[in-house]
N, C-alpha and C positions, 0 to 999 in steps of 0.2 A: 542445607537440611534435606536430608533424601526422604523421598515417599515411602509409603508402606510397601508399595510394589517394588521399589528399588531396594528396600532392606532385605525384603524376602526373596532373595537370589536364589537361582536354580543351581544344582550342583554343576550343571553344564558352564554357567557363567563362572563360578567359582573357579573352575578348571582354567577357563580361558584367560584369566588373569595371570597364571603361571606361565603361559605361552602365547605368542603372538596369534592372531586369527585374522582371515582376510575380512575386507569390508563386507557388510551384510549385503544381500542382492540389491535391494532397493537402492542402497546408497551407490552401489557399484554401476547400476543402470543409469541412475541420475548423473554420475560423474562421466560416464562415456557419451550420454547423449549432449551433455554440456559442453565438453570439449569437441566433440564432432560438429556441433552447430557452431562454435567459435570459429573453428578451421574453415567451414564453408563460407561464414559471413566474410572472414579475413580473405579468402580466395575472391568473393564476388567483389569487395572493395578494391583489391588489387587489380582485378581485370578491368573494372570501369575506370580506374584512375590511370593505369599505365597503358592499356591496350585500346580502350574506346575513348580515352582522354576526356573523361567527363569532369566537369568541376565539382563545386559543391553539391551533395555532402561527401562526395569521395575524396576531397582534399586531404583528409586525415583518415588514418586507420583506426583512430579512437573516437568515441562520442564526442561531439562538440560542447564546450562549456558554454551554457546559456546564462551564465551569471546569476543563477538563482531567480530567474523571470518569474516564476509562480509564486515566490516568496515576496518579491518586492512590487508585485502589480498592484497590491491593495494598499500601499504605504498611504496615499493620501486619503483613502477612504477611512482609514482606521484612525485618522486624527478627529473624526467624528463619531467615534464609538460610543456608545450609550447615550446617543443623542437623536433627536426625532429626524434629523436630515440625514441620517447614515445611509438610507436607501435612495438618495437623490440621484436623478440623473444626469447632473450637470457634468460637462465634460472634465472640469478640474477634478473630479472625485475618481477619475479613472474606470476601469471595467467595474461591472455589476459584480456584487458578491454573489457567487455561484455554488455555494457550498450549504450544506444544511446548518442551522444555527450553532450547534454545538463546536463547529470548527472555529467560529470566530474568536471565542476566549482563547484558543490555542495561539491563532495568529496574533491576538493581542498580547499574549505573554511574550512572543518574540519582539514585537515591535516595542513595546513599553520597555524593554531592557535597554534600548538605545543601541544595541548591536545585534540585530537579528540574525546576520549571516554568521558571525561568531557563535552565538548561542545554539543557532540550528546545527552548525558544524559539530559543536562540542557534545550536545545532548544526543544527536543521532549518531554520531561517530563512536562514542563511549558506548552506548548501549547496543550497537551492532556487535562490537568487539566483546562485550559481556556475553551476548548469546553466542558467539562463536567459541569463547572460552568454555562456556558451559557444555555445549555440544562436544567440544574437543575433549574435555574432561570425561565425559561419560563415554566417549569412543575409546579412549586409553584404557579406562576401567574396565571395559569389556574386552580388552586384548588386542585392540588395533595398534599397530607400531606408532609411536610418537611421529615418526618422519611421514608415514603414510596419512596419518591424521593432519600434520600440517599442511601437506601438499594438497589434501582433499579440500580443507577450509580455504586455503589461499586461492587455488584455482576456482572453487565455487564463487567465491566473492569477486575475483578479477573478471570472470567471464559471465557475470549476472548483468546483461544488458538491461532488463527492466530496473534493477536496483540503481545502476548508474544514471541511467535516463533520468529517473524520477529525482535522484539525489543531485545531478547537475541543474535541473530546473528549480530546486528547492521546493519539491512538490510535497505536500501534506501528506500524500499516501505513504511516505516512509514513515511518519509518526503513527499512522493509523496500523501499519504493519507491525511496527515495534510493540504497540498496545495489545494487539491480537496475539503476538508471539508469546509474550509475557503472560497473556491470560491462558494459552494453551499449556504454557509451562507449569502455571498454577494448577490447571486441570489434572496434569500428569502427576503432580505431587499431591493430589487430593485436596488441594485447598479449593474446594468447589464454590464457595461464596465469593472468594476474592477472584476466582476465575470469571464468574459470571458477572460481576461488576466490571471487570476489564474488557470483557468482550461486549458489555452493554455500553460502556464508554466509546468503544470503536464502532459499534452497530449505530450509535446516535448521529456519528459523523458521516458513515457511508453506509449505503444499504447492504453492501455484500456480506460484511461480518455476521449478519444475521444468521447465516447458514450455520455458524459454530454453535448456536443454542441447541441444534440437533444432537451434540454431543451429551448435554443434560437430559434430553429425552431418552437417548439410548441408554443411558445408566440410571434412569428413573430418579433423578435429582432434581425433583420438581420445585423444592423450596429454592434451591440455588437458582433454578431457571426463572421463578417469580422475582426473586432479587434482581437478576439481570434485566428483565422486561421493566420493573419499577426503575432501575438506574436510567434505562433509555428515556422513559417519560419524565423523571425528574431532571435529568442533564438538559433535555430539550427546553422544558419550561422555563428553567433558570437561564439558559443560554439566551433564549428569546427575549428575556427582560434585559439580560445584560447588553445585548446588541442594540436594543432600542427600549426605552422606558415604556413604549406603548404596545402592548402584545397584539393588538389587532394590526398595526403598521409593520410590526416585525413579522407577522405571519404572512401578510401580503407580499412583503419585501422578499422575504426568502423564497416563497413560491414564484415569484415573478422572476428571480435570479435563475431558479433551478429549470424553471420552463424555457426560460431564455437560452440557457446553456443546451437544452435538449433540441430546441429548434436549430441552433446554429451549429452545433457540433455532432450531435447523435442522430438527428435524422437526416442530415445533408452529407453527401459525398463530398469530401473535400481533399483533392489531390496531395496538397502539401502535408496533409496529416496522416497520410497512410502509412508511413514509416512508424508510427507509435499508436495507431488505432488497432491494437492488436488482440481485440476480441472477435468472436465469431461473428458478431454482428457488423464489424468492419469488413469482413469477407463477403457477408451478404450484400452490404451497401455497394461495395465495389464492383460485384457481378451484376446487380440490378441496375447500376449506373451505367455500365458498359454495354449492357445487351438491350436494356430497355429505356435507358435515360430516366429512371424513376428518382424520385425523393420519397424515402421511407414514410408511410403514414403512422401517425402517432399511436394508433391502437395495435399496430404490428409490434411496435417497440414495447408496449405494455405486456403484451402477449408473449413476446421474446422474454422478457425478464420473469414473468411468472413461471415460464418453461425452465428457465436455467436455475 
C-alpha cells in the first residue's frame, strides 16, 4: 500500500520510469564509502595476517562466528522468568540481565520456543530480506536499473560489519533495528500512530531510538507522539511485572544490571573490546586511558549521553 506522497509522484519521477537513472547521490556516496572501507579493512587484515604474522583475530578474513553468545548467555536465568529470584546473583544463573525490562519478554519468546537460534535466524533473516525487497522495489520504480539495484543491496549487506557482528553474536540490537526500520517505513507511508507505537517499542528497549520521536515534532504530529510516549511507559510497566511479579524487586534488579553494565563496559577501557566499541565514547576512553590512565567518571558519561 503506497503512501500519499508516493502516489503523488512528480513528472520527473514518472519520466524516470521510462528510462534508467543513476543512483541518487546519497546512496552513491554511501555505496562508495562502504566499499572503500571494506577494501581498507581487507588490506589491514591481509597485512597483519601474512606480513606481520599476527594470530587471532586476523586468522580469518571474515568476522568470527561467536555462536550467538549474546542470545545464549541468559538461558539459565530465563528458567526463572516471572519469579522473584530472576535477579539472583547465584553463579548458576549466569550473567546479570543488563537490558531495560522490555527486552526481557523478547528474550523469553526466543527461549520459550525451544529453538531460540532457529527462531532468531528465521525472524531476523526474513525481515531483513523484506526490508531489502521494499527498498529494491522503490529503487527500480524510480528508474534505477535492476542489476544496479541488486548489486547495491547485496554489497550493502555483505559489507555491513556492524550488522554481521551483531548478527553472529545473536545480539538483540538486530531486533531493535528491525522495529525502528519498520517504524520509519510506517512514518514515510503516513501511518503515524503505527510508526509512533513501533518506535515506542524500540525506545523502551534501548535509549537511542528516542531520537526518532523528533520526526513527529518536526511534522507536528503531537497525537502520534503522545501515543509513542504512552507506549514506552505501558510496555515498561508490563515488562517489569512479567520479569518479576514484584515491581519493586524488578525495578531494583533492572537498575542494578544496567549500572553494573555501565561500570564494567562503559566507564572502563577494555583492550579486548576496542574492536567493537565503535562509538565516539570509545575513542574518548582509549585516548584518556593511553595518555592519562583515566577511568571515565559516571557524570562525564551522563553529560556525553545528553550531548549526543
